[in-house]
N, C-alpha and C positions, 0 to 999 in steps of 0.2 A: 296749063293752069296748075297742075299738080306740083310742078317745080316752084312756081310762084307761091303757092300756098305753103309749101314746106319752108321756103325762104322766109316769108313773112312770119310764120309761126315760130321758127327758130329764133329769129332776131327779136321778136316781140317778147317771147318768154324769157330770153336772156336778159333783155333790158328790164323787164318786170321784176325778175328775181333780184337783179343787181340793185334796183331802186328800193325794193322791199328790204333787203339786207341793210342798206345804208340808212333808211328811215328808222327801222327798228333799232339799229345800233345807236343812232342819235337820240331816239326817244329814251332808250334805257340809260344812256349816259346822262341825259338831262334829269331823268327821274332819280338816278343815283346821287347826283350832286344836290338835288333838292332834298333828298332824304338822309343824307349823311349825318346831318346834325342830330336827327332823331336816333340814328343808330348809336351815336356817341353818347347822347343824353341818357338813353336807356341802357347803355353798356351792352348793346347787342352787336358786338364787333366781330363775332365769329364768322370766318370766311364761309363755312358750310351753310350757316343760317342765311347770310346775305345772298349767296349764290342760289340757294333754294327759293328764296323769296322772289328773285328776279326771273328765275326759270319758270316758276308758276305764273308769273305775271306776263311772260312773253306771249303766250297764245292770244291773250286779249289785245295786246299791242299789235300783233300781226293782223288781227281782224280789222283794227282801226286804221292801219297803214296800207293795207292792200289796195283800197280804192285810189289813194294818192299815188301809189306806185304804178297802178294800172294807167292812170291818166298821164303821168310823166312819161311812161314807156310809150304810150300812144303818140304823144307829142314829139318825142325825140325820134322815134322810128319814122314817122311820116315827114317830119321836117328834114331829116337826113336824106330820105329818099327824094324829096323835092330839091334839096341843095345839090345832090349828086346827079340830078336830072334823070333819075330812074323813073320817076312818075311820068316825065315827058316821053321817055322811050317806050314805056308801057302803053301810054295813050296812042303813040304813033303806031304801035303794033295792034291797035284795035281793042285794047283792054279798057273797060269802063272803070272809072274811079270807084264806083260802088262795088265792083268785083274785087278791087284791091282792098277796100275797107272791110269787106265781108269777113275775111279771116280774123282780123283784129276784134271785130264785134263778136264773133262766135267764141273766141278765146275769152273775151271779157264776160260773156254769158256763162261760160263754164266756170270762170273765176267766181262769179256771183253765187252759183250753185255750191261751189266748194266752201265759200265763206259761210253760207247758211248752214250747211252740214257740220262744218267745223265749229260754228258757234253753238250748235245744238248738242254735239257729242263731247267736245273737249273743253271749250271755254267755261261752261258752268262749274265743272269740277276744279279746274286750275285756278279760276278766279276765287272760288270759295276757299281753296287752300292758301292762296296768297293773302287774302284778307284775314284769315285765321292766324297765319304766321305774323302778320303785321300787328294784330291786336294782342295776341297772347304771348308770342315769343319775343317780339321787339318792343312793343309798348307796355308789356307786362300787365295787361288788364286782367281782372279777375274773370276766369272762364265762366263762372256761374252767372256773371252779368252779361256775358256775351251769348251764352246758350240759354240763359233765362231771359226774362223780359221785365221791363219796368212799365208801370201804368197800363196793365192789361185790361182791356174791355172786351169781354167775350159774351156773345148773345146766343142763347139756346131757344128752343121752341116756346118755353114758358118762363124764361128767366134771363137775367144778365149778371155776369160776374165782373166785379171790379177788384183787381188785385194790384196793390202798389208795387210789389216785386215778387217774382217767382224764382226761387233758387233751384236750378235743375239738378245740382249735385246732391242736395239734401231732399229733393222732392217736397219742397215746402213753400206754401203761400205765406207772404208776409202782409198783414193787415188786409185780409180779404173781406169783401162785402158782397153778399148774394141777395139779389132782388128776385122774388118769385111773383109772377102775375097770373091772373085768371084769364079767361078767353076775351074779356073786355079790356084787357091790359090795365086792370086795376091791381095795385099792389096788395097781395094777401099775406106775404111774409118777407121779412128782411132779417138777414143774419149778419152780424158783424163780429169779427173775431180778431184776436191778436195774431194768430197764425193758424194755418191748416197744414197738417202733416199727412202724407200718404203712407199708410201702414196696413199691412196684411190685406191689400186689395181694396181699401176704402179710405175715405178722408176722415181724419180726427181733428176737429176744431177745438181750440183752447182759448179760455178766458174771453168770453164774448157776451153778446146780447141778442136775444131773439125778439123781434117785433112782429106780432101776428094779428091778422084781422079777425075779429069776433063776430058772431051772428048779429049782434046789435049794431054793427057798423063801427064800433070803437076798436082801437088797437090795444093789445095787452103787451106787457114788457116783462121779460124774464132773463136774468143773468145766468150764465152757466160757466163751469170750470172746464168741462170737456163735453163734446158733442160729436157723436159718430153719424156720418151721413153716407148713404149709398146713392151716389150720383154717377151718371155714365161718363163724366169727364175724368180722364186719367192724367198723370203728369205729362204724358206725351202731348196732350191737348195744349198745354201752356208752354212746352219746351221750345217751340219753334222760335228761332231768332229771326230778326228782320233781315232779309236777304236783299242784296242789290239785284237789279234786273239781269246783269251779266252773270250772276250766280245761278240763274234758272234758265232752263230750256223753254221753248215756246209752250210745250205741253204743261210743264210745271207752273209756268206763269199763268196760263189759262186756268188751271185747277185752283191756284191760289186766289185768282181774281174771282172765281165763282164762290169760293169759300167766304171771301170778304162780302160779296153781294148777298149771299144767303144769311150772313150774320147781321144783315140790316145796315151795312155801311156802304159808302160811296166807293165804287171800284173804278172810277174814271181814269185815275192815274195808271192803274194796271192795264186797262184796255188800251191806253195810249202806248204803253211800253210793248204790249203784244203787237200792235200795228207796226211799231218801229222795228221790231225783230224781223218782220217780213220785208219791210221797205228798205232797211239799211243795207242788206247784202247786195241789192240791185244797184247800189251806188257805182260799183265798178263798171257795169254796163252803161249806165247813164253818162258817167264822166268820159268814158271812151268814145261814146257816140258824139259827145260835144268836143272832145279833143281833136278828132280827125279834121274837121273843117277849120278849126283854129290853126292847126299846124300847117295846113295847105294854103289858107287864104291870108295869113298874116303877111303883110307886104314888107314891113321894115323891121329891123332889129335882129334878124337872124335867130339862131338857136337860143341864145340867152333870154331874149324877150319871149319866145315861145314857151320856154320852161317857166319863166316868171308868170306868164299868163295862166299856165296850167296850175301852178301853186295858188295863184289868186282865185281861180275858179273853185279849187278845192276848199279854200277858206270861205268863199262866198256861199258855197253849198252848205257847209257846216253852220254858218250864221243863219241861213234861212231855215234849216232843219231845227236848230236850237230855238229860234223864235216861234216857229209853228208848233213845236213840241210844247213849249211853255204855254202857248195859247190853248193847246189841247188839255194840258194838266189843269189849267184854270177853268176849263169848261167852256171857253169861248168858241173853240173849234171842235167838231166831232173827232173822235180818235182817228178815223181814216184820213181825213184831211190834215190833221196834225202830223201824221207820219208821212203822207204822200205828197204834200204840197211841193216840197223841194224837188222830188223826183219828177212830178208832172211838169213843173216849170222848165227843168233842165232837159227833159225828154223832148218836149215840144220845140224848145230852142235848138236842140241838137238836130232834130228832123228838119226844121226850117233852114238851118245853115247847110245841112247836107244837100238839101234840094237846090241850093244856090251855089254849090261848089262847081267850079268849071270842070265839065266832063272831059 
C-alpha cells in the first residue's frame, strides 16, 4: 500500500500543480485583457506597476483556482487509472476502491487546510495592496478619498456622528453633525459645523450651530465661529476605509463585525462573510469527494467528457454558493446555511455516489 500511496500522491500533486498553473495563467491573461483599456486610459503603462499589480493579485487568484484544479486533477487521475485498467488490476489484487481514493481525499483535505492558512496569512495583505495600486496608482484616485470615508455614521454610547466626508490626510471632518442623547435617547444637544479639524490632541469645530435642550423643554440655538471639544474619538476612529472581505482575515472580519454590531448597525453581511471564510477552503475536499465517483462511473465520452463534467460541477458549485450567499446577505437564510448549503449538498451527493461505486 505504501507504493500505491506514493504513486497516487505523486501523480495527484503533479496534476493538481499543472492544472493550478494553467488556470491561474488563464485567469491572469483574461484579467489583463479586461484591464488593459484602464491602464491605457489612466496612462498607467509602466511595466513595473502592471507586474506589481498582478503579482499582488495572484495569491487571491490561487485561492480561487485551487478547488477547480483539485477537482480536475482528481477526475484526470482516476479516469486515467480506469482507462489504463490500473483500477481493475488493483481490485483483482484485493485493493478496495475506498483505499485507492483515500490518498486523494487526504491530499485534498491538506489542500483545504493550506487554502485556509494561506487565505488568513497572505491573501489579506496582497489583496489590500493590489486594490490600493488599482485605485491610487492606476485609476489615480485621491488617496484621501480612499483612506478617508464618505457619509460616515458613527454611533457612541451617548451620541451619533454624521460626517459627509473625512479627509485622512488633513485629519479634517467636512460638514460634521453631532447628535448627543440622554439615557432615554432624547436629543439634548446637536452640533452642526462647516468643518472639524484635529489639532493639538482635540477637535476644533468651525462656523457652526449648537442646538441644546433647556430645562423648560425648549431648545436654544447659538452660532459659533470656533468650538473646541474634548471627545474620545480621534482621526483614527474615522480613518478606516471600507475593506473587501478578501482584505481581512477571519479574526479581523470578526472584530469588524463586532464593531458594527456594537455601533447599533446590522452586521448580517459580515457574519455571512465570516462563515464563507470557513466554508470556502473546504471546497477542495468536497469537490474531490465528488470527482472520484464521476471519474470512475462515467460510462461514455472518455476523458474529455469527464473533464467537462468536472468543470461543470465547479460552475454549479459556485452558482449554488452565490445564490445561498445572496440569500444570506438579504437575511432570508442564516449565515451558517448561507455559507454551507453548497458544501452540504455536494458532500452528501459525493458520499452517496461513493457508496454506489463498484468496489
